[in-house]
C-alpha positions as CSV (number, residue, x, y, z in Angstrom):
1,X,5.5,-12.6,3.4
2,X,3.0,-14.3,2.6
3,X,2.5,-17.8,2.5
4,X,0.3,-19.2,-0.3
5,X,-2.2,-22.6,0.8
6,X,-3.1,-24.5,-2.3
7,X,-7.0,-24.9,-1.4
8,X,-7.6,-21.2,-3.1
9,X,-6.6,-19.6,-6.0
10,X,-3.3,-16.5,-5.3
11,X,-5.6,-14.1,-6.2
12,X,-8.1,-15.0,-3.7
13,X,-5.4,-15.2,-0.9
14,X,-4.4,-11.9,-1.5
15,X,-7.6,-10.3,-1.5
16,X,-8.2,-12.3,1.6
17,X,-5.1,-11.2,3.4
18,X,-5.5,-7.3,2.5
19,X,-9.3,-8.0,3.9
20,X,-8.1,-9.4,7.3
21,X,-5.6,-6.1,6.9
22,X,-8.5,-3.9,6.7
23,X,-10.5,-5.9,9.8
24,X,-7.6,-5.9,11.8
25,X,-7.1,-1.4,11.7
26,X,-4.1,-1.9,9.5
27,X,-6.4,0.5,6.8
28,X,-8.4,2.6,8.0
29,X,-11.7,3.7,5.6
30,X,-9.5,6.4,3.9
31,X,-6.3,5.0,3.4
32,X,-4.1,3.8,0.4
33,X,-3.1,0.6,0.1
34,X,0.1,-0.6,-1.7
35,X,0.4,0.3,-5.2
36,X,-0.3,-2.7,-7.1
37,X,3.7,-2.6,-8.3
38,X,4.8,-2.5,-4.8
39,X,3.0,-5.0,-3.3
40,X,3.7,-7.5,-6.3
41,X,6.7,-6.4,-5.1
42,X,5.9,-7.5,-1.6
43,X,4.1,-10.5,-2.5
44,X,6.8,-12.0,-5.1
45,X,3.8,-12.4,-7.6
46,X,3.3,-10.7,-11.0
47,X,1.3,-7.5,-11.1
48,X,-1.4,-8.6,-12.8
49,X,-2.5,-11.5,-10.0
50,X,-2.6,-8.5,-7.8
51,X,-4.9,-6.0,-10.2
52,X,-7.3,-8.8,-10.0
53,X,-7.1,-9.0,-7.2
54,X,-7.8,-5.7,-6.5
55,X,-10.2,-5.9,-9.1
56,X,-11.9,-8.0,-7.4
57,X,-12.2,-5.9,-3.9
58,X,-13.0,-3.2,-5.9
59,X,-16.2,-5.2,-7.3
60,X,-17.2,-5.9,-4.0
61,X,-16.9,-2.1,-3.1
62,X,-14.1,-2.7,-0.7
63,X,-11.4,-0.5,-2.2
64,X,-11.7,2.2,-5.3
65,X,-9.3,3.5,-7.3
66,X,-8.7,7.1,-7.7
67,X,-7.1,7.3,-11.2
68,X,-3.3,8.9,-11.0
69,X,-3.5,8.2,-7.4
70,X,-4.1,4.5,-6.1
71,X,-6.3,2.6,-4.4
72,X,-8.1,3.3,-1.0
73,X,-10.2,2.0,1.3
74,X,-13.5,2.7,0.9
75,X,-16.1,3.7,3.6
76,X,-17.8,0.1,5.4
77,X,-15.4,-1.9,3.9
78,X,-14.9,-3.3,7.0
79,X,-19.0,-3.8,7.7
80,X,-19.4,-5.3,4.3
81,X,-15.7,-8.0,4.5
82,X,-17.4,-8.8,8.2
83,X,-21.0,-9.8,6.7
84,X,-19.1,-11.7,3.5
85,X,-17.6,-13.7,6.5
86,X,-20.2,-13.7,8.2
87,X,-22.4,-15.7,5.6
88,X,-19.6,-17.5,4.3
89,X,-18.7,-18.9,7.8
90,X,-23.0,-20.1,8.2
91,X,-23.5,-21.0,5.4
92,X,-20.2,-23.3,4.6
93,X,-17.8,-23.7,7.1
94,X,-20.6,-23.9,10.3
95,X,-22.2,-27.3,8.1
96,X,-18.6,-28.4,8.3
97,X,-18.2,-28.1,11.6
98,X,-20.8,-29.8,12.5
99,X,-20.1,-32.7,10.5
100,X,-17.1,-33.6,12.5
101,X,-18.6,-33.2,15.8
102,X,-20.9,-35.7,14.8
103,X,-18.8,-37.5,12.7
104,X,-16.2,-37.4,16.3
105,X,-18.5,-37.8,18.6
106,X,-17.4,-34.1,19.8
107,X,-20.2,-34.2,22.9
108,X,-21.6,-30.5,23.9
109,X,-19.7,-30.0,27.1
110,X,-16.4,-31.0,24.8
111,X,-17.6,-27.7,23.0
112,X,-19.0,-25.6,25.7
113,X,-15.8,-26.0,27.9
114,X,-13.7,-25.3,24.1
115,X,-16.0,-21.9,24.0
116,X,-15.2,-21.2,27.2
117,X,-11.7,-20.5,26.2
118,X,-12.8,-18.1,23.5
119,X,-12.7,-13.8,25.0
């Protein structure tokens, strides 16, 4: 079950979680994702919230609705998600990170040692 945070709308958090699952390979191109009702029951939220998440992902060309069958992961969904998240990282997260590094007087050496821990 997902734990919702207050800094983003629930529908956005659900959409982000589905994108995470696509990026991780849990859902691949052409895979059927959980139905609106199934997802609402799994997460304990109103089905309108799930529908809003799915509509947003449809608009971003990440999933598609095959009428009467369900929602499916579109081709290139992973690439689209990755591109969007990289743009967000460079425009929003990285500037904030740099600001915090400067405020906390973290050195280049501190950062290099931290980056070496990444695989």
